[in-house]
C-alpha positions in Angstrom: 38.4 24.1 12.2 37.0 22.1 15.0 33.9 20.1 14.1 31.5 18.4 16.1 28.5 16.1 15.8 25.1 17.5 16.8 23.0 14.9 18.5 19.7 16.9 17.8 20.3 16.5 14.0 21.9 13.0 13.7 22.9 13.4 9.9 24.5 16.8 10.0 28.0 17.8 11.1 28.5 21.6 12.0 31.5 23.6 13.4 31.5 25.1 16.8 30.9 28.7 15.6 28.0 27.7 13.4 26.5 25.5 16.2 26.8 28.8 18.5 24.9 31.0 16.1 21.9 28.5 15.9 21.8 27.5 19.5 18.3 29.1 20.2 17.1 27.2 17.2 16.9 23.5 16.8 17.4 22.3 13.2 16.2 18.8 12.2 17.3 17.2 9.1 15.5 14.3 7.5 16.1 12.2 4.6 13.4 13.0 1.9 11.8 9.6 2.2 11.4 10.1 6.1 10.1 13.7 5.5 7.3 12.3 3.1 6.4 9.3 5.4 5.9 12.0 8.2 3.9 14.1 6.0 1.7 11.2 5.0 1.2 10.3 8.5 0.1 13.8 9.5 -2.4 13.9 6.5 -3.8 10.6 7.4 -4.2 11.7 10.9 -6.0 14.9 9.8 -8.3 12.9 7.4 -9.2 10.6 10.2 -10.2 13.5 12.5 -12.1 15.1 9.7 -14.1 11.9 9.1 -15.2 11.5 12.8 -18.4 13.3 13.1 -20.4 13.5 16.5 -23.3 11.1 16.9 -25.5 13.9 18.4 -25.8 17.2 16.7 -27.8 20.4 17.4 -31.2 21.3 15.8 -29.4 23.6 13.6 -26.9 21.3 12.5 -29.7 18.6 11.7 -31.6 21.4 9.7 -28.6 22.0 7.7 -28.1 18.3 7.1 -31.5 17.9 5.9 -31.3 21.2 3.9 -34.5 22.6 5.6 -35.1 26.0 7.1 -38.2 25.2 9.2 -38.0 24.3 12.8 -41.6 23.1 12.4 -40.6 20.6 9.7 -37.7 19.4 11.9 -40.2 19.0 14.9 -42.6 17.1 12.6 -39.9 14.6 11.5 -39.0 14.1 15.2 -42.5 13.6 16.4 -43.4 11.1 13.6 -40.2 9.0 14.5 -38.6 9.8 11.0 -35.5 10.8 12.9 -33.8 10.0 16.1 -33.4 12.3 18.9 -32.3 12.6 22.5 -33.7 15.0 25.0 -31.1 14.9 28.1 -32.4 18.2 29.5 -35.8 20.0 29.1 -34.7 22.6 26.7 -32.0 20.6 24.9 -32.9 18.3 22.1 -30.0 16.7 20.1 -30.7 14.6 16.8 -29.0 11.5 15.8 -26.9 12.2 12.8 -27.0 8.4 11.6 -30.9 8.3 11.7 -31.0 11.9 9.7 -28.7 10.2 6.9 -30.8 7.1 7.0 -34.0 9.0 6.4 -32.2 10.8 3.5 -31.0 7.6 2.1 -34.5 6.1 2.3 -36.0 8.8 0.2 -33.1 9.0 -2.3 -33.9 8.3 -5.9 -31.9 5.8 -7.5 -30.5 6.6 -10.9 -31.7 5.3 -14.1 -29.5 2.9 -16.1 
């Protein structure tokens, strides 16, 4: 039996016939510690991406964040300067997520101890 070392899978020794069977597929072997480190890095990256929220959000997103259903209430908060906004175009109003969160925090009730 003629064996060869497959460079694509550095820790696996396979024979020529087996290598021909799997030629369209690449098999990667990892030590368990390397596998778990890779999974941890992927999870960290996904969590990091999930944490990144856009600074400017639509009116619908602002209303959802504020838990309100009235566009009039949103307009009132904007007009009174309670929440920040940007109007890059005539019919496009974007709201500052951080100012909405600050507004909510400002009126949050502190727990009794």
